[in-house]
N, C-alpha and C positions, 0 to 999 in steps of 0.2 A: 156511489163508489168512493172508497177512501182515497184521498189525495194527500201526498206528503212530499217534502223536498229534502234533498240530501246533496252532499258534495260530489260523490262519485258513484255512478252506476255502471256495472259491467254486465253485459249480456253474453252468456256462454261461460261455462265452468270447465272447459277442456284445458288443454295444456297452456294455451296463451292466456285465457281468461283467468284461470286459477293463479298463474304467475303474476299477472297484473294485480290481482287482489292481494296476493302475498306481499308484493313489493310496496303497494300503497299502504296496506295495514301496518307493515313494518315501519313506515315513516310516520305513523300516527294519524293517517288520513282516514276519514269516515268512508266506508265502502258498503254498497249493497251489491251482492253478486247473485245474479239470476240464472237459473239453469232450467230448461224446459223439461228435462228428464231427471232421473236420479243422478247423483254425483258418481262419476265413473261409469256411466252407461256405455253400451256397445253400439250406439247408433251413429257415431260420428267418426272422428279421426284420431282420437287420443287414447283409446282404450287398448287393452292387450298387455302382455307381460313386458315386452321390450321393444325398443327402437334402436337403430344404429346411430352411433355418434362418431365423428371423424373430423380431422382437419383436411382430409383428402378431397379437395374440390379442384375442378379444372380452371378456376378463376381466382385471382388473388383476393378480391373483396370478400367473397364468402369464406375462403380459407383463413384469411387473417381475422375475420370476425369470430371464427371458432376458437381462437385463443381466449377471447373474452368469454365465450360461451362455456368453455371448459372450466374457467375460473368461477363462473356463476354456479355451475353444478357442484363444484367443491364447496362453495359457500352455503348452498342449500343443504348439502349433506351435513355440514357442521351445525347448521341451525336446527336440523331435524334430529341430529345425533344418530343417524342410520345411514348405511351405504345405499347409494342410488345409481352408481356407475360401476360397471364391471369391465375391466381392461381385458380384451381378448386378442388384440391385434386385428388389423384389417387389410384385405387385399382388394385392390382395384385392377380390373382386367379389361383388355380390349384386343380385338383381332387385328390382323394386318390391315393397313390402310385407314385405321381409325386412330386419331391422335389423342384420345382421351387420357391414356396412361402418361403419355409424354407431357401433356398439359398439367396433370395432377402432380407429377414429379417436379416439374418446373415451379409450380406454386409452393410446394412443400419446401423446396430449396430456398425460395425467396423469403418465406416467413420463418425459416430456421427450424422446421419440425423434422426430427430424425425419420429417415425412410430408406428403403433399398429398392432399386430397380431390379427386375428379374425377367429372364426369358421364360417361356413355357417350360423348358426342360429344368431350369433352376427351381421354378416353383414346384414342379412335381417332386423333385428331390427334397425340398424343404417341407412340403405339405403333401404327402402321398395321396390324400383323398382327392386331389385335383389331378385330372388327366388331360389338361388342355394341350394343344399341339405346340411344337417347338416355336413356331412363328408367332405365337401370341405374346403379348407383353403384359407385365404386371408390375405393380408397385406395392410394397408392404409398408404399412404404417403401424409401428408397435403400440402407439397410444390409442388407436381406435378401439371401440368397444360397444357396450350396450348401456342404455339408460332404462331403468325399471319404469316404464311409461305409466301404467295404471297406478302404481304406487306413488309416483311423483305427483300426479294430479291429486290424489287423496291427501298427500302430505302438504301440498301448497294450500289446499282448501282448509285443512286442519290448522295450519299455522296462521292463515289469515283470520279464521274464526277465533283462534286463541287471542289474537290481537284486536279483536273487537269488530271484525267484519260481520255484516248481517248476510248470511248465506241462505238463499231460498231456492230449494230444489223443487222439482215438479211444478214449475211456475213458468209456463210459456208466455212469451211476449207476443201480443197480438198485432201491435203496430207501434211505430215510432212517429210521434207528431213533431215535426220540425217547423211548424208555421209560426210559432211564438218566439220570444227572445231566448228561451232556453228549451232544450230538448225535453220532451215528455214521453216516458215509456209507459205504455198502456198494457196492463195485464188483466186477467179476468176479474179479480176482486179489488184491485187498487191501481192507481197510476202514480208515477214518481216524476217529479220535476228535478232534473239533474243539473248541477253546475258543469259537470263534465260527464259525458257518456262515452263508454268504450264498447264498441260492437265487435265481439270476438266469437261470433256465432258460426264460424266454419262454413259448412255447406249451405247454411240458412241465411248467410249474409245478403244474398240477392233478393230473398223474400222479404227481409226487413228494410233493405235499402234498395228500392226498385231501380235506381240508375245503374246499379252494379249487376242486375239480374242477367243481362246479356254478356257481361264482361267475364264473370266468374262461372266456370263450368264444373259442377260436381260430377265426379266419376266414381264408379264402383270398383273397388280393388279386392281381389281374392288372394288369400294367403293360405299356404299349405304347410303342415308340419309332418315330417317324415320320421319313421323309426327304423333306421338302418340296422342290419344284422350286427355289424361291429359298432355298437353304440359308443364305446369309449373313444373311438377314433374321431368322434364328432362332439366331444365334450369340450367345455371351456378349458383352455390351456393347450389343446391339441388341434383345434379347428377355429379359424378366425371368422369374423364377419367378412362379407365379400360383396362386391358390386361388379357387374359385367355390363359394359356398354358396347353394343354393336353399332352397325351403320344406320339401321332403320330405327324409327321411333319406338317400335314395339320390340326391339331387340335389346331391352334393358331388363336385367334380372338382378336379384339380390338375395341374400340369406344370412343366417347366423347360426351359431352352435346351439345345441340343446340348452335351454335355460329353464331351470326349475321343473324339469321333467315333462315339459309340454311337447317336446320333439324338436327336430332340426328344421328350422324355418327356411322356406324357399318360395319366391313369388316373382311374378313379372311386374315391372314398374309401368303398368299400362292398363287402362280399363275403359269400359263404355260409359257414356253419359248416363246419369241417373237422376231421379227425383228423390231427395233425402226423406221426403214424407211417405214414400212407398218402398220401404226397405225389403230386401230379400237376403236371407242367409244361405240360400241354396248355391252350392258350388257347381259351376258348369263343367261337365265331364270333358268337353273339348278343351277347356282351359287346363285341366289336370294333365291331359296328354301333351299340351303345348309346353308346360313346365317340365314334364318328364323327358320330352324330346330334347329340350335344351340341356338338361342335366346329363343325358347319356353321353354327350360329347365333352362335358366339363367335370362332373362329379358323379360318375356312374353308380357308385354305391347308393346314392340317394335316389337315382332314377329307378332303381329296382326295389326300393323300400316301400313299405306300406304307409299310407296316409293315415295318421292317427288323430289329427285335429285339423280343423279348418277355421278360418276367420274372415270376416268381411269388414272392410272399413272404407271410408270416403276420402278421396283427394279432392281438393278444390283448386282448379287450374286457372291461372291467369293467362292472357294472351302471350306474354313473354316468359311465362313460368317463373316469374320473380314475385316476391311478396308484395302485399299492399299494407303498409303500416304508416299511419299518420293522420292528420286532420283532413276532414272533407273540405273541398273547395268552398270557401266562404263561410265555413262553420268550424272555427277553431275549438268549439266546445264539443264536437263530435269526432271521436278518434276511431278509425277503422283498423282492425288487426286481422289480416287474413294471410298468414304464412301458407303459401300455396304449393301445389305441385308435388306433394308427397315428401318433401324434405324439410318440413318446418319444425318437427318436434325438437331436434337438437338445438335449434335457435330459440325455442319458446321461452326459456327463462330470461334470455337476453332481451327478447321482444317485450316481455312483461315489464322488465326494468325500464325500457325506453318509453313504454306507455305510461308508467308511473311518473317518470320524469316529465313527460308532456302534460299529464293531468295536473301534477302538483306545481310545476313552474313554467310550463309553456315551451320549454326547450329541453334538448337532450344532447349530451356529448357523443352519443353513439351515432355512427355515420349511416343514418337511415334515409338520407335524401333520395337515393335511387329507388326507394320503395314507396315514394309518394303516391297516394291513391289518385291524384289528378294528373299524373304524368301522361305523356302521349303514348299511345299504343299504335304503332304503324299498321299492324294487321287489321285494325278496326277502321282505318282511314281508306283502305283500298276499295 
């Protein structure tokens, strides 16, 4: 078996891995980027046409980080010379007794992002596609929008390759040897000794790093695309991205306007545990009815529309639903990057920059301390 050494090895060419490769290569660092499937495959968490981006978070740390994240996406657009972000506006919604909208609005005020609080009646007047009751609350953020997800992954890989990165697709990693002074990545035809190893393998992190197997839970998410009769009412410019947070864990839904003709996206932010090595693209009919039932009370024109496309992706959930980004305990040369719980794409360019900082200099100015992989998880201590 061929053995060679290099400065930086990245496992996983999804949103985070490709961002780390892009930022490292941009600094002139040597990079080997390994992907077990094709670049842009649909087996993980980063594929598809678009993901929501927003400052609208119910906590200040995430909301304030999005200021840097938006800046990072603008810089990537400039570097690639193509648009990757589409401003649509975004609505966050919650029913009575749920403080989600109040917290989002408070955070937007604190970080100075323009927004408007709305009652259910006011939202119906502004955006007639919504029919939520008067007692619901909403907050509108005009700068929220879409990121061209699949295109972003391709662009970051292309820019990294143009700057000298060694990109190897269809190259699964069989195991990581951490017994020696440096991490060794073992593939079928070769092994690499790395000065710095970045593990950005998404749902496969636990299989490559066994201590995290019980910590990170891959879940299967189902996404629906609808074709309403009044399609222009759901076009960009007339219909925003939206997020609904109810009281229960499974009362979280989201969606976006039609983008590039795929249909109007709607999904529930909740899914069953799954094994990433045994994928299924079949959409559960009961799930379709669950989404339709929700839409009947909020966006009835979508509830009655035909489903024209479907998609399956993976979320990787941590116990506290926060990211894991940083060095492993006792191994500063192994960096873990697992933006979890289905809201990581919008931060992925920022996380990639933090990983490049850590790999190149050992430090970063980005406030990623709360994401440390060796932090305490109270739920696991019970």
